[in-house]
C-alpha positions as CSV (number, residue, x, y, z in Angstrom):
1,M,25.2,1.9,7.1
2,S,26.9,5.2,6.2
3,G,26.9,6.2,2.0
4,S,24.1,5.8,0.0
5,D,22.6,2.7,-1.1
6,G,20.4,4.3,-4.3
7,L,17.1,5.9,-4.0
8,V,17.2,5.6,0.1
9,L,18.2,8.7,1.6
10,Q,20.8,8.4,4.0
11,R,20.6,11.9,6.0
12,Q,17.8,10.7,7.9
13,R,19.0,7.1,8.5
14,H,18.4,7.2,12.1
15,L,14.5,7.7,11.8
16,K,14.0,4.8,9.4
17,W,14.3,0.9,9.7
18,P,16.3,-0.8,7.1
19,M,13.6,-3.2,6.4
20,L,11.2,-0.8,4.8
21,D,14.1,0.5,2.7
22,P,13.0,-1.6,-0.3
23,L,9.6,-0.6,0.3
24,E,10.5,3.0,-0.2
25,R,12.8,1.9,-3.3
26,I,9.7,-0.1,-4.5
27,L,7.5,3.2,-4.3
28,M,9.7,5.6,-5.7
29,I,9.9,3.2,-8.9
30,L,6.3,2.9,-9.0
31,C,5.5,6.8,-8.7
32,G,8.3,7.4,-11.4
33,I,6.6,4.7,-14.0
34,A,3.1,6.3,-13.0
35,I,4.3,9.7,-13.7
36,T,6.0,8.8,-17.1
37,G,3.6,6.7,-18.1
38,F,0.8,9.8,-17.4
39,C,3.1,12.0,-19.3
40,V,3.7,9.6,-22.4
41,L,-0.2,8.5,-22.5
42,V,-1.3,12.8,-22.3
43,L,1.1,13.1,-25.6
44,C,-0.7,9.8,-27.3
45,D,-3.9,11.3,-26.4
46,I,-3.1,14.7,-27.7
47,V,-1.6,13.3,-30.9
48,T,-4.4,10.6,-31.7
49,R,-7.3,13.4,-31.0
50,T,-5.0,15.7,-33.4
51,I,-5.1,13.2,-36.3
52,G,-8.9,12.6,-35.9
53,R,-8.5,9.0,-34.5
54,P,-9.0,9.1,-30.7
55,W,-8.2,6.4,-28.5
56,L,-11.2,6.5,-25.8
57,W,-9.7,4.3,-23.2
58,L,-6.4,6.5,-23.0
59,Q,-8.1,9.0,-20.8
60,E,-8.8,5.9,-18.5
61,V,-5.7,4.6,-18.2
62,T,-3.9,8.1,-18.0
63,M,-6.2,8.8,-15.0
64,A,-5.3,5.5,-13.6
65,F,-1.6,6.5,-13.9
66,F,-1.9,10.1,-12.5
67,I,-3.9,8.6,-9.3
68,Y,-1.4,6.0,-8.5
69,G,1.7,8.2,-9.2
70,I,0.3,10.9,-7.2
71,F,-0.2,8.8,-4.0
72,F,2.4,6.5,-4.5
73,G,4.7,10.0,-4.5
74,V,2.8,11.2,-1.2
75,A,3.8,7.9,0.7
76,A,7.4,8.1,-0.7
77,A,7.6,11.8,0.4
78,C,6.3,10.8,3.8
79,R,9.1,8.2,4.3
80,R,11.6,10.6,2.8
81,N,10.7,13.3,4.9
82,D,10.6,15.4,1.8
83,H,6.7,16.6,2.4
84,L,5.6,20.1,3.5
85,Y,6.2,20.1,7.0
86,L,3.4,21.7,9.5
87,A,6.0,23.8,11.0
88,V,9.3,24.7,9.8
89,L,10.1,26.0,13.4
90,A,10.9,22.3,14.8
91,E,13.6,22.3,12.4
92,S,15.4,25.4,14.4
93,M,14.9,24.1,17.4
94,T,16.9,21.4,19.9
95,G,16.1,19.4,22.9
96,R,12.6,18.7,24.4
97,S,10.7,22.0,22.3
98,R,12.1,20.2,19.1
99,L,11.1,16.5,20.3
100,F,7.6,18.2,21.1
101,F,6.9,19.7,17.9
102,E,8.5,16.7,15.5
103,I,5.8,14.4,17.4
104,F,3.2,16.9,17.3
105,N,3.6,17.0,13.3
106,R,3.8,13.6,13.1
107,L,1.0,12.8,15.1
108,V,-1.2,15.5,12.8
109,V,0.3,13.3,9.6
110,L,-0.9,10.3,11.2
111,A,-4.2,11.8,12.1
112,V,-4.5,12.4,8.2
113,A,-3.6,8.8,7.4
114,L,-5.8,7.3,9.6
115,C,-8.8,9.5,7.8
116,M,-7.1,8.5,4.5
117,I,-7.7,5.0,5.5
118,W,-11.2,5.1,6.7
119,F,-12.6,7.5,4.3
120,G,-10.7,5.9,1.4
121,Y,-11.9,2.3,2.3
122,L,-15.5,4.0,2.4
123,N,-14.9,5.4,-1.4
124,V,-13.7,2.2,-2.3
125,L,-16.8,0.5,-1.0
126,D,-19.0,3.2,-2.9
127,G,-16.6,3.0,-6.0
128,F,-18.1,-0.3,-6.9
129,K,-21.5,1.5,-7.7
130,S,-20.0,3.4,-10.5
131,L,-18.1,2.3,-13.6
132,S,-15.6,3.9,-15.9
133,M,-16.4,4.1,-19.6
134,P,-15.6,2.5,-22.1
135,S,-13.9,-0.3,-19.9
136,M,-16.2,-0.7,-17.2
137,T,-14.0,-0.6,-14.9
138,P,-15.4,-0.1,-11.3
139,M,-14.1,3.4,-9.8
140,A,-13.2,1.5,-6.7
141,A,-10.1,0.4,-8.7
142,Y,-8.9,4.1,-8.5
143,Y,-10.1,4.7,-5.0
144,A,-8.1,2.2,-3.7
145,A,-5.1,4.4,-4.0
146,I,-6.3,6.2,-0.9
147,P,-6.5,3.9,1.6
148,M,-3.5,2.0,0.5
149,C,-1.4,5.5,0.6
150,G,-3.0,6.0,4.2
151,V,-1.8,2.6,5.4
152,L,2.1,3.4,4.3
153,I,2.0,7.2,5.6
154,A,1.0,5.6,8.6
155,L,3.5,3.0,8.6
156,F,6.2,5.3,7.8
157,T,4.7,7.9,10.4
158,I,5.0,5.5,13.3
159,E,8.5,4.3,12.2
160,Q,9.9,7.9,12.2
161,I,8.0,8.9,15.8
162,V,9.4,5.7,17.4
163,N,13.0,6.2,15.9
164,G,12.9,9.8,16.7
165,W,11.5,9.4,19.9
166,R,14.5,7.0,20.6
167,N,17.5,8.3,18.4
168,G,16.0,12.4,18.1
169,F,15.1,14.1,15.1
170,E,17.9,16.0,14.4
171,E,19.6,15.0,11.2
172,A,22.9,13.2,11.3
173,D,25.9,14.5,9.7
174,I,26.4,12.4,6.3
175,G,29.7,10.8,7.5
176,E,28.5,10.1,10.9
177,V,26.5,6.7,11.7
178,R,24.1,6.5,14.2
179,T,23.1,3.0,15.8
180,P,19.9,2.5,17.3
181,T,19.7,2.1,21.1
């Protein structure tokens, strides 16, 4: 498993299960599509309003691209460990103190993910009461991104905790290949 296989980062291979690599790849692609769609549609919205022929549905689609792009990006960043750390201090540590801080940080992220799942689910249920105009789409369609993101973050955090416990959290050299024990 040395080298790079596209979008999946190899520097933290020891914290990842290969079976989740396709999911990471899909999330990165979906995030790129959503953010690109958002940018293009904002430009279209500006142009159509400037020429006096606004497309009212553009704002709804733009909002959907933005929401899903952000939440897909958050989940992908969690798997890639590209998110903001709760304590950068842990990176400078080794041994048991590093293990403690890395697991503590990930347990906090896991707690946030569980909140996203629960409260996001409640928002989805409540979102069926409100409709987005002019399409009459239930707001639940937008809110669904929150618990989906929470599930993905929880999955990726558990993956990192298990593999970090087994293999350590220190990043492997790019040329080094670690085998799970």
